Backbone as CSV, one residue per row, in Angstrom:
resi,resn,N_x,N_y,N_z,CA_x,CA_y,CA_z,C_x,C_y,C_z
1,UNK,9.114,-12.956,11.498,9.908,-11.841,11.941,9.072,-10.594,12.163
2,UNK,7.998,-10.428,11.390,7.213,-9.205,11.551,6.659,-9.112,12.972
3,UNK,6.305,-10.245,13.576,5.800,-10.225,14.948,6.869,-9.683,15.893
4,UNK,8.101,-10.178,15.767,9.191,-9.681,16.603,9.403,-8.196,16.366
5,UNK,9.384,-7.779,15.109,9.640,-6.384,14.798,8.522,-5.500,15.327
6,UNK,7.262,-5.953,15.213,6.151,-5.170,15.739,6.273,-5.006,17.252
7,UNK,6.765,-6.064,17.924,6.932,-5.984,19.374,8.102,-5.091,19.761
8,UNK,9.124,-5.018,18.922,10.314,-4.254,19.284,10.438,-2.932,18.543
9,UNK,9.722,-2.763,17.440,9.817,-1.560,16.637,8.662,-0.623,16.913
10,UNK,8.652,0.477,16.200,7.592,1.461,16.356,7.094,1.871,14.981
11,UNK,5.802,1.834,14.820,5.174,2.276,13.579,4.892,3.771,13.683
12,UNK,5.185,4.500,12.619,4.868,5.920,12.575,4.216,6.250,11.237
13,UNK,2.975,6.750,11.258,2.306,7.112,10.007,2.864,8.406,9.413
14,UNK,3.605,9.167,10.208,4.181,10.432,9.742,5.690,10.290,9.648
15,UNK,6.279,10.933,8.654,7.736,10.911,8.495,8.390,11.519,9.742
16,UNK,9.505,10.933,10.120,10.277,11.403,11.281,11.758,11.252,10.942
17,UNK,12.601,11.865,11.731,14.037,11.735,11.522,14.557,10.548,12.319
18,UNK,15.273,9.652,11.644,15.818,8.479,12.334,17.067,8.866,13.127
19,UNK,17.780,7.875,13.639,18.948,8.127,14.480,20.081,8.826,13.733
20,UNK,20.016,8.815,12.408,21.034,9.497,11.609,20.477,10.759,10.945
21,UNK,19.316,11.214,11.489,18.644,12.430,11.001,18.187,12.321,9.553
22,UNK,17.795,11.114,9.143,17.277,10.888,7.796,15.765,10.685,7.860
23,UNK,14.994,11.303,6.966,13.541,11.116,6.967,13.176,9.645,6.774
24,UNK,12.325,9.173,7.652,11.956,7.759,7.718,10.456,7.683,7.981
25,UNK,9.820,6.579,7.568,8.366,6.466,7.717,7.956,5.021,7.976
26,UNK,6.756,4.842,8.501,6.205,3.494,8.706,6.981,2.719,9.747
27,UNK,7.582,1.616,9.296,8.363,0.738,10.170,9.859,1.018,10.050
28,UNK,10.221,2.208,9.623,11.624,2.573,9.534,12.152,2.588,8.108
29,UNK,11.267,2.831,7.158,11.689,2.846,5.756,12.083,4.249,5.313
30,UNK,13.101,4.309,4.474,13.581,5.583,3.946,13.037,5.858,2.549
31,UNK,12.431,4.844,1.943,11.903,4.993,0.582,10.475,4.471,0.520
32,UNK,9.677,5.084,-0.329,8.319,4.606,-0.601,8.394,3.426,-1.564
33,UNK,7.298,2.725,-1.749,7.286,1.555,-2.633,7.628,1.930,-4.077
34,UNK,7.339,3.146,-4.478,7.654,3.564,-5.850,9.091,4.072,-6.001
35,UNK,9.877,3.983,-4.907,11.281,4.367,-4.974,11.582,5.796,-4.556
36,UNK,10.526,6.603,-4.368,10.762,7.981,-3.920,11.339,7.985,-2.508
37,UNK,12.273,8.897,-2.287,12.842,9.045,-0.960,11.801,9.703,-0.045
38,UNK,11.734,9.247,1.187,10.800,9.824,2.153,11.244,11.245,2.474
39,UNK,10.269,12.153,2.558,10.539,13.542,2.937,9.690,13.891,4.149
40,UNK,10.178,14.798,4.949,9.413,15.261,6.098,8.066,15.779,5.599
41,UNK,7.010,15.432,6.312,5.655,15.799,5.899,4.931,14.653,5.217
42,UNK,5.665,13.619,4.747,5.031,12.454,4.115,4.258,11.665,5.167
43,UNK,3.195,11.000,4.726,2.418,10.111,5.594,2.223,8.776,4.897
44,UNK,1.847,7.768,5.706,1.626,6.432,5.164,0.585,5.726,6.035
45,UNK,-0.249,4.906,5.411,-1.221,4.126,6.184,-0.518,2.902,6.772
46,UNK,-1.115,2.319,7.765,-0.552,1.113,8.378,-0.476,-0.006,7.337
47,UNK,-1.513,-0.148,6.525,-1.539,-1.195,5.495,-0.397,-1.012,4.497
48,UNK,-0.215,0.226,4.011,0.867,0.486,3.064,2.238,0.315,3.722
49,UNK,2.344,0.714,4.994,3.615,0.547,5.719,3.950,-0.928,5.876
50,UNK,2.934,-1.767,6.151,3.172,-3.212,6.277,3.649,-3.801,4.958
51,UNK,3.031,-3.372,3.850,3.451,-3.856,2.526,4.883,-3.420,2.228
52,UNK,5.169,-2.159,2.507,6.513,-1.627,2.289,7.530,-2.370,3.144
53,UNK,7.174,-2.609,4.384,8.049,-3.345,5.296,8.330,-4.751,4.760
54,UNK,7.280,-5.450,4.342,7.461,-6.815,3.821,8.346,-6.834,2.581
55,UNK,8.176,-5.842,1.704,9.024,-5.743,0.513,10.479,-5.501,0.909
56,UNK,10.684,-4.580,1.832,12.044,-4.260,2.279,12.684,-5.443,3.002
57,UNK,11.911,-6.126,3.845,12.456,-7.284,4.564,12.907,-8.347,3.580
58,UNK,12.073,-8.618,2.594,12.427,-9.626,1.586,13.755,-9.273,0.930
59,UNK,13.908,-8.022,0.574,15.144,-7.567,-0.060,16.324,-7.656,0.910
60,UNK,16.129,-7.215,2.136,17.219,-7.136,3.106,17.665,-8.501,3.626
61,UNK,16.750,-9.436,3.740,17.123,-10.720,4.348,17.389,-11.830,3.334
62,UNK,17.186,-11.566,2.060,17.352,-12.639,1.070,18.759,-13.221,1.090
63,UNK,19.781,-12.382,1.146,21.152,-12.924,1.170,21.435,-13.648,2.487
64,UNK,20.862,-13.155,3.563,21.021,-13.822,4.865,20.438,-15.231,4.812
65,UNK,19.239,-15.354,4.285,18.564,-16.657,4.227,19.275,-17.644,3.297
66,UNK,20.096,-17.126,2.399,20.821,-17.992,1.465,22.162,-18.482,2.020
67,UNK,22.597,-17.960,3.156,23.878,-18.417,3.695,23.776,-19.896,4.037
68,UNK,24.871,-20.590,3.898,24.834,-22.050,3.991,24.399,-22.564,5.374
69,UNK,24.655,-21.820,6.425,24.316,-22.298,7.770,23.119,-21.597,8.399
70,UNK,22.395,-20.809,7.636,21.245,-20.071,8.172,20.229,-21.012,8.834
71,UNK,19.967,-22.145,8.219,18.960,-23.081,8.749,19.397,-23.732,10.056
72,UNK,20.659,-23.594,10.422,21.128,-24.151,11.698,20.590,-23.340,12.880
73,UNK,20.205,-22.091,12.625,19.679,-21.244,13.682,18.200,-21.538,13.892
74,UNK,17.749,-21.502,15.152,16.334,-21.777,15.414,15.493,-20.555,15.014
75,UNK,14.170,-20.701,14.969,13.315,-19.586,14.514,13.490,-18.289,15.314
76,UNK,13.725,-18.357,16.614,13.951,-17.134,17.390,15.254,-16.465,16.951
77,UNK,16.278,-17.264,16.751,17.561,-16.730,16.303,17.427,-16.134,14.901
78,UNK,16.683,-16.809,14.038,16.465,-16.293,12.685,15.732,-14.957,12.725
79,UNK,14.728,-14.827,13.590,13.989,-13.561,13.701,14.919,-12.436,14.136
80,UNK,15.784,-12.707,15.095,16.738,-11.690,15.559,17.720,-11.316,14.445
81,UNK,18.208,-12.323,13.736,19.142,-12.055,12.639,18.470,-11.268,11.513
82,UNK,17.214,-11.570,11.235,16.498,-10.856,10.188,16.230,-9.412,10.594
83,UNK,15.949,-9.179,11.865,15.792,-7.816,12.352,17.103,-7.052,12.177
84,UNK,18.207,-7.712,12.510,19.524,-7.102,12.344,19.779,-6.794,10.868
85,UNK,19.482,-7.749,10.004,19.713,-7.572,8.562,18.856,-6.431,8.016
86,UNK,17.619,-6.345,8.468,16.729,-5.271,8.027,17.334,-3.922,8.390
87,UNK,17.909,-3.833,9.579,18.507,-2.589,10.043,19.854,-2.309,9.371
88,UNK,20.639,-3.349,9.146,21.988,-3.188,8.597,22.001,-2.995,7.084
89,UNK,21.002,-3.513,6.404,20.944,-3.364,4.951,21.196,-4.667,4.225
90,UNK,20.782,-4.733,2.966,20.821,-5.987,2.217,22.219,-6.525,1.934
91,UNK,23.235,-5.695,2.010,24.585,-6.143,1.654,25.529,-6.259,2.844
92,UNK,24.996,-6.294,4.047,25.883,-6.271,5.206,26.811,-7.481,5.263
93,UNK,26.363,-8.623,4.769,27.192,-9.835,4.855,28.484,-9.724,4.047
94,UNK,28.489,-8.862,3.039,29.668,-8.746,2.182,30.335,-7.373,2.284
95,UNK,29.843,-6.523,3.182,30.382,-5.167,3.316,31.416,-5.084,4.432
96,UNK,32.338,-4.142,4.273,33.308,-3.879,5.336,32.570,-3.353,6.563
97,UNK,33.102,-3.652,7.722,32.502,-3.169,8.951,31.555,-4.160,9.601
98,UNK,31.297,-5.273,8.947,30.368,-6.275,9.469,31.031,-7.649,9.555
99,UNK,32.332,-7.695,9.528,33.056,-8.967,9.407,32.832,-9.922,10.575
100,UNK,32.791,-9.413,11.803,32.658,-10.298,12.964,31.335,-11.047,12.936
101,UNK,30.252,-10.316,12.764,28.941,-10.977,12.757,28.749,-11.797,11.489
102,UNK,29.256,-11.306,10.365,29.136,-12.056,9.106,29.842,-13.405,9.202
103,UNK,31.039,-13.409,9.782,31.783,-14.667,9.933,31.029,-15.634,10.836
104,UNK,30.452,-15.127,11.917,29.701,-15.995,12.839,28.459,-16.565,12.160
105,UNK,27.747,-15.744,11.408,26.547,-16.216,10.699,26.943,-17.271,9.671
106,UNK,27.947,-16.973,8.875,28.378,-17.916,7.839,28.870,-19.227,8.418
107,UNK,29.419,-19.187,9.635,29.906,-20.410,10.278,28.802,-21.143,11.038
108,UNK,27.619,-20.518,11.169,26.554,-21.130,11.974,26.900,-21.115,13.450
109,UNK,27.686,-20.145,13.866,28.201,-20.046,15.233,27.286,-19.178,16.090
110,UNK,26.343,-19.797,16.792,25.373,-19.057,17.602,26.063,-18.256,18.701
111,UNK,27.041,-18.829,19.366,27.745,-18.104,20.431,28.468,-16.892,19.853
112,UNK,29.055,-17.044,18.679,29.738,-15.930,18.019,28.781,-14.821,17.624
113,UNK,27.588,-15.194,17.155,26.580,-14.194,16.799,26.140,-13.450,18.061
114,UNK,25.880,-14.198,19.132,25.428,-13.579,20.384,26.476,-12.594,20.913
115,UNK,27.723,-12.936,20.752,28.800,-12.050,21.196,28.918,-10.825,20.278
116,UNK,28.663,-11.006,18.993,28.840,-9.928,18.017,27.677,-8.942,17.964
117,UNK,26.456,-9.384,18.176,25.289,-8.503,18.027,25.443,-7.155,18.740
118,UNK,25.807,-7.142,20.020,25.889,-5.854,20.720,26.980,-4.920,20.186
119,UNK,27.928,-5.449,19.437,29.013,-4.618,18.899,28.508,-3.593,17.880
120,UNK,27.409,-3.887,17.226,26.916,-3.061,16.123,25.793,-2.147,16.615
121,UNK,26.152,-1.216,17.501,25.140,-0.358,18.113,25.222,1.103,17.694
122,UNK,26.005,1.395,16.672,26.103,2.747,16.118,26.421,3.772,17.210
123,UNK,27.475,3.506,17.946,27.893,4.429,18.991,26.918,4.522,20.151
124,UNK,26.146,3.480,20.370,25.193,3.455,21.468,23.776,3.781,21.056
125,UNK,23.592,4.363,19.873,22.263,4.759,19.409,21.335,3.546,19.261
126,UNK,21.899,2.418,18.857,21.089,1.216,18.619,21.206,0.187,19.752
127,UNK,21.675,0.621,20.912,21.867,-0.317,22.029,20.580,-1.037,22.414
128,UNK,19.468,-0.318,22.482,18.194,-0.950,22.855,17.763,-1.972,21.813
129,UNK,17.893,-1.610,20.552,17.513,-2.539,19.480,18.372,-3.794,19.540
130,UNK,19.678,-3.632,19.683,20.573,-4.795,19.751,20.275,-5.637,20.991
131,UNK,19.924,-5.002,22.096,19.574,-5.748,23.312,18.315,-6.578,23.079
132,UNK,17.321,-6.018,22.367,16.103,-6.765,22.051,16.409,-7.932,21.116
133,UNK,17.259,-7.677,20.130,17.634,-8.749,19.198,18.398,-9.847,19.930
134,UNK,19.292,-9.454,20.818,20.056,-10.443,21.575,19.141,-11.262,22.484
135,UNK,18.189,-10.602,23.108,17.223,-11.311,23.961,16.439,-12.337,23.135
136,UNK,15.980,-11.919,21.959,15.250,-12.836,21.068,16.164,-13.966,20.597
137,UNK,17.390,-13.623,20.263,18.347,-14.621,19.775,18.609,-15.691,20.842
138,UNK,18.699,-15.269,22.098,19.011,-16.201,23.196,17.789,-16.885,23.794
139,UNK,16.589,-16.471,23.381,15.366,-17.061,23.930,15.240,-18.505,23.453
140,UNK,15.056,-19.430,24.398,14.891,-20.837,23.980,13.671,-20.983,23.075
141,UNK,13.832,-21.797,22.054,12.735,-22.026,21.127,11.997,-23.293,21.532
142,UNK,10.686,-23.174,21.618,9.841,-24.321,21.916,8.996,-24.589,20.685
143,UNK,9.202,-25.741,20.086,8.473,-26.119,18.881,7.020,-26.411,19.245
144,UNK,6.055,-25.655,18.688,4.654,-25.882,19.037,4.169,-27.271,18.645
145,UNK,4.713,-27.835,17.574,4.318,-29.194,17.168,4.782,-30.221,18.203
146,UNK,5.987,-30.047,18.707,6.494,-30.975,19.719,5.671,-30.868,20.996
147,UNK,5.266,-29.652,21.329,4.446,-29.452,22.524,3.107,-30.144,22.357
148,UNK,2.492,-29.998,21.174,1.211,-30.671,20.924,1.356,-32.183,20.992
149,UNK,2.471,-32.707,20.505,2.685,-34.150,20.511,2.811,-34.687,21.933
150,UNK,3.264,-33.837,22.848,3.420,-34.277,24.237,2.089,-34.336,24.968
151,UNK,1.101,-33.619,24.465,-0.211,-33.636,25.095,-0.936,-34.911,24.681
152,UNK,-1.377,-35.678,25.643,-2.093,-36.915,25.322,-3.408,-36.943,26.076
153,UNK,-4.385,-37.524,25.453,-5.678,-37.711,26.097,-5.658,-39.090,26.725
154,UNK,-5.968,-39.173,28.008,-5.966,-40.489,28.647,-6.931,-41.430,27.924
155,UNK,-6.469,-42.613,27.673,-7.285,-43.602,26.982,-7.814,-44.617,28.000
156,UNK,-9.049,-45.015,27.811,-9.609,-46.076,28.645,-9.923,-47.251,27.743
157,UNK,-9.739,-48.417,28.284,-10.019,-49.609,27.493,-11.515,-49.904,27.527
158,UNK,-11.961,-50.765,26.634,-13.361,-51.166,26.604,-13.742,-51.821,27.925
159,UNK,-12.846,-52.623,28.478,-13.119,-53.287,29.758,-13.342,-52.256,30.852
160,UNK,-12.524,-51.189,30.857,-12.696,-50.145,31.863,-14.045,-49.454,31.706
161,UNK,-14.412,-49.184,30.452,-15.689,-48.498,30.221,-16.858,-49.391,30.631
162,UNK,-16.758,-50.708,30.438,-17.841,-51.621,30.798,-18.022,-51.727,32.308
163,UNK,-16.983,-51.425,33.059,-17.073,-51.520,34.514,-17.655,-50.260,35.148
164,UNK,-17.804,-49.210,34.347,-18.369,-47.982,34.888,-19.847,-48.203,35.172
165,UNK,-20.265,-47.863,36.348,-21.668,-48.009,36.717,-22.336,-46.652,36.666
166,UNK,-23.501,-46.626,36.096,-24.267,-45.395,36.061,-25.036,-45.340,37.373
167,UNK,-24.857,-44.300,38.146,-25.544,-44.233,39.439,-27.051,-44.182,39.231
168,UNK,-27.747,-44.923,40.117,-29.202,-44.922,40.054,-29.714,-43.696,40.779
169,UNK,-30.745,-43.126,40.210,-31.318,-41.919,40.774,-32.104,-42.293,42.026
170,UNK,-31.830,-41.567,43.096,-32.573,-41.791,44.335,-33.809,-40.914,44.303
171,UNK,-34.923,-41.480,44.593,-36.130,-40.644,44.593,-36.062,-39.664,45.761
172,UNK,-36.495,-38.454,45.511,-36.529,-37.509,46.621,-37.899,-37.563,47.280
173,UNK,-38.079,-36.852,48.323,-39.310,-36.932,49.130,-40.532,-36.522,48.320
174,UNK,-40.443,-35.537,47.471,-41.580,-35.082,46.694,-41.988,-36.143,45.672
175,UNK,-41.001,-36.767,44.994,-41.331,-37.794,44.016,-41.979,-38.977,44.706
176,UNK,-41.536,-39.323,45.894,-42.085,-40.470,46.612,-43.548,-40.274,46.929
177,UNK,-43.932,-39.092,47.324,-45.318,-38.877,47.707,-46.226,-38.724,46.512
178,UNK,-45.702,-38.211,45.393,-46.567,-38.024,44.230,-46.698,-39.282,43.415
179,UNK,-45.748,-40.197,43.512,-45.805,-41.414,42.718,-46.607,-42.506,43.398
180,UNK,-46.999,-42.348,44.613,-47.713,-43.423,45.327,-49.160,-43.373,45.050
């Protein structure tokens, strides 16, 4: 998921105001790793922001990953759902206001999730983010292992190899005159 988020999100080493005018830092975190609330003027390194992001993602997506039908979604769909969960918060599956998408996730209903994602755009503020998540959710997944298995090296039999003739070198004009 971090790859998807890096492609769709923005890293900021300096605190900024998010869409709700709350001080935010790094990959969109409101709190530092020690629990302090982010304040304007705070800074963070990319390394610390990545650690903070990974900690927050683990917290935010743990309940999502535990839903009974989560594994029915392919990796692209899971990445989109995890991005949504990171943005919505760790308790969105059981909170009021998230019933449509929560029901679709719990049912393993990909079409229902795709229909619900754009609904949660915070009055249009999150439209771009939801569009990116929906694009990722709908992107066909190609299993790299299956692709590798389809690649085959042509095999030749021993009989075929024995029939190969090594071309004889033709002497050129210079070799002919010097070898005589």
